[in-house]
N, C-alpha and C positions, 0 to 999 in steps of 0.2 A: 459564659453558660446558663446563669441566672435570670437572663434580661427574659425570658418567658415565664420559664419555671422557677420557684423560689427552692431556696437550699431544704425547705421542709419536703415538699413535695418530690424534691428529687432525692431525698433520702428514702421516701416512700417508695418510690419506684425501684430504688436499690434494694427495697428490705423484701417487697414482695415480688420479685422476679429474684430472690435469694433464695425465698421461702417456697419456690415452686413457680407460683403461678406461673401464666402465660403472659406476654406482651398484648395478647388481644382482652385477654380476663383484664388483665391490670387498666388497660384503656375503658373498656366497656364499663367496669363500676368505677371510673371517674373521669369519664371526659375526655381522653388525652388521646393523642395524635398517635397513633402508631409508627410512624416514619418518627418521630418527635424524640419519644420513649426509646426506640431503636440507637438514634444519635447520642442522647443521655447516656447509656448504658455501654455505647460504645468508648464514651469521652473518656469514662470512668472505669476503663480496664474489663468492665463484666463481659467475657465471653460467651456468647447467643448461642443458645441448645440449638443444635440442628430440627427438624421435624418430627422425628421420629421419638424426640422426649418431650411433647407438646401433651396437653391434657386432651382428653376425649373430645371435647364440644370446638377447640382448634383443631383436629385432625379433621373432623366433618366440614370442616370452613374449608378447609384446604383441599381436599378431596372433594368435594362436592362438586366437581364439574369432572375433574382429570386424575388418571391414574396416581398411584403414591410411584409407580414408577416414573412415570413424564413429570412428577413434581419434582423429585431427586434430580431429574433430568435439567429441567429450569434451574434448578437452585444450582448444579456445577455445572454447567454452563456461565452461568450469572460470574459466580467464584470465577470463573477462569477468565475474568474480563471483557467476554464478548458483551455487548451490548444487548437491550429489550426488543430494541428493534430488529438484533441480526438473530436473536432466539425465536422472535416471533416468525422470522421469515422461513428458518428452518425447518422450525417443526410446524410451520401453517397453522398457528394457533395466535388467537387473539391479543394485542400485547397490553389491552388495561387488564385481562384477566391475569396474564403473568406480572404485572407490576404489582397488582393484588396481592399476589402468593408470594412474592419478593418481602413484600409489606410486612405481609402477616410469617412469613419467618423468620424475623428481626433482620432483614437484610437493611441497611443503610444505603440508598439507593444513590448510587452516581450520578453528577450532573448531566441532566441531558444532551445529546451533542447540536448545537445550531444546525449542523449540516449532517446529515444520513446516508453512507457508502455503504457498500462491501467491504468492511476492511479485512477480509479473509482473500481475498482476490488474489493475492502471491504467496497466499499460503502454500501451494503447490502448484508447479509449474506445471501443468499436465493440458494445455490447449496452444492454440496457432496463439490465438491473442494474448495471455499471458506472458509468452515465450518473446511475443514481437516489444510490448510494452517492455518488459525486464529490459531487451537490448536497447531499446528508445531510451528510457532512464538511465542506463548505462553511460550511454553516451549526453542527454540534454537532461540529463536530472542531477536532483544534491539531495541529501538528507541532513538534518540539522537539528539543535536545540532552540526550542520555544523559550526555557529557563534559563539564566546563568550558573544556575547552581551546581555547581559540581556532580554532584548524584544525579542529577536529573537524566532523564535517555534522554536518545534520539527520538524526536515525536514530531517532525514534519519534514513532507516530501516537497519538494519544490520542483516544476518542469519551467524552463524559460526556451523559447523559443523566439522564431523570426513570427514577427504580426502576420506576414503573408500566408502561412502555414496552420495559422488559429484552428483552424475547423479540426486540426489534432486533439486540441485539448480538447474542446468539446466532445470530439468518438471516444476521449481514453474517460471523461467524465462520467459519458456513457455506457460505458465497459463497466464500471465500477458502482453502476448505478446511482449515482449521486445526479440531484437534479436542483440542488439549490448553492455550487459552489461556484464562487465568482473565478474569475479569468477578465484578467488586468492587460491593460495595454501601457505601453511606458517606453521612453528613451532611456536607453543606458547611460549613467552617472560617470563621470571617472574614467570614460574610454575615447578612442579613436571617433567609433562607429557610431552614428546618428539614427541609425537604422531603427523602426518602430518595433519593438520587440510585445509578447505576452508570454503570461506567466501564470499557472497555477498551482496554488498552494494549500496542501492538503493537511492537518493535525491528525495525528495518527501513531502511538508510540507500536500500535499491532502491526501497522500497515507497515511500520520502520525493521520493526525486527525480523520481521518476515523478509525483506528487502535485503537486509542485513547476510540471510542465512544465504540468501542467493548471491552474495558478493557485492550490494550495493554500502557503500561504508562514508561516515565525515570525511571530507578533503581527498576524494576519491583519486583527483587528476595527476597522470602523471604515473599511479600505482594498481592499474584495474591488475584483475587477473582474467582470461578468460575461464567463465565455467563450465566445469568438468563433468557437472553430474544432472545435464538435462540431456533427455531424451533424447537420442540421433535425430529421431524424425521431424524434432522440434529447435534444432538447432541452426537450423536454414531460416528459423522464420525470426528468432535470438539474433543472428546476421543481419538479417534485414532492420531490423529495426534499429539497430545498431549503425548501419549504414544511413539509413532518412538521417539521422540524429547527426552524425559526423564523417558523411561519407559526401562525395560529388563524382560528377560524371562532366570531363570535358569534354568539346569537341573541337576542329579545327577541321577547315577546310581541306587540307591535304590529307589527312588520316582519320582512320574513324572514330579517334580521341579515345580515354582512356578512363577507366573511374579507380577512386583514389578514397582510402580509407584512417582518418587520422586517430591516434593513438600511441602509446605509450608502448614499447618493445617488445615487453612480452606476450601484453592482449593483444598486438597483431600478428605473432608469429603463433598465434592460437587460431587465430582467424587465417592465416594463411594455409596450416597444418589441415583445417576443413577445406578449406577452397582448392590443393592439392588432390587431398583423396578423393572427394565427390566432383571434381570437375575437373578434373585430367591436366592440371595445368603443374608447370617448374615451379620451382622456388624462384623468386626474385628479389634482390636487395632492397632493403627500407631506405627508404629519403631520406635524409636528416634532415633538420631547420639548425643552421648554425650558430644561430643569433639566440635560441631557445634556450633558454635555463633550465628546463627540465625535460625530462627524457619521452619528449612528443618526435613522432615521425608518421610517415605515411607508407602505408602499403598500397601500389599500386598495379595495374595490371591492363594491356591494351590489346591490339590485335584482334578482328575480325571474330577469329573462329573461338580465342577464349573468352572473349564477351560474351560470346552466344551463350555460352557453356554458363557461365556466371552469371545472366539475364534469366535463362532458364532455371538454374537452381533457387534464385532468391523469388521467382513471380509464379512460379506454373502451380495452377492452383491456388496460389494465395488470394487471400480475401483482406489484408488492411497493408495497406501501403503509401507512402508518398505518391500522389500520384504526377508531380509532375517530376519529378525525378525518374519514376519508371516512364515515363514518356518519353524524356528527352532519351534515355537511355534506348529506350525499345527503336526509336525515331535513326539513330547513326547507325546501329547496327544493321536493321533489316530493309533500309530503305537503297 
């Protein structure tokens, strides 16, 4: 702690602040850096005063551009975990000014993200895009911890798909306003497949916390539950997203083919109940995999009329989907 400031200087800072001097006044009188002073106060267990308790000169500095209400809104959002980038975007304010106000208010700034994106994307599932990508992540996404510590929070979202569909990862990155996220191609190890895969990793405790709220949790394979809190009009987009990740359409020379969705039984029954209601289908027995150790099954439907209803439910008016699956589906049932 004394690598930059000696113990005498640190004691001076503590003494001046305890006596009522503001951080900016201490810095102005002694040529100190506000962010460093804030850090030493925090490290010594000093609770920083809110802006309302600052001296007149500090309040003039804090409020010389924004209203008191706006400044307090900035501080509250930052304290809640939002980044300077996100606050700037939400309020339509300059990020450098926001940073200045945070420093002047005594906040110890968190490290700046290497990659910026909309961490609040999954806070509320209120659009086709959010519902679709939630379903896709249910199928091909996973959340994990980047730290082995027991109390560490889940903070990494990973999406793994075939490299031939890598454009979907670029579409998702654009949807969450990420410009510099790295998408890698790789061949899986310790598997029988040698197919080239693509992966997108995103580190964000906030993003993972919101996904957990909507049913995405660690080690979810075989334990997924169909979400019950989605708006009725968005359910079909969620199912289509899951189908694009964990679904298939097979054709043959003698029949129109059939659609299949793979998941655990409870989750599939949730999908089936929706399809029965929305597509006027009958219940069908789930197909089991005898050699699978976990509760993984297939929901399958065939027949031209049933498949046409499912196709319409999935794609009418839709703007986000995996084109290669939609194309095979469409050609089979309408040709």
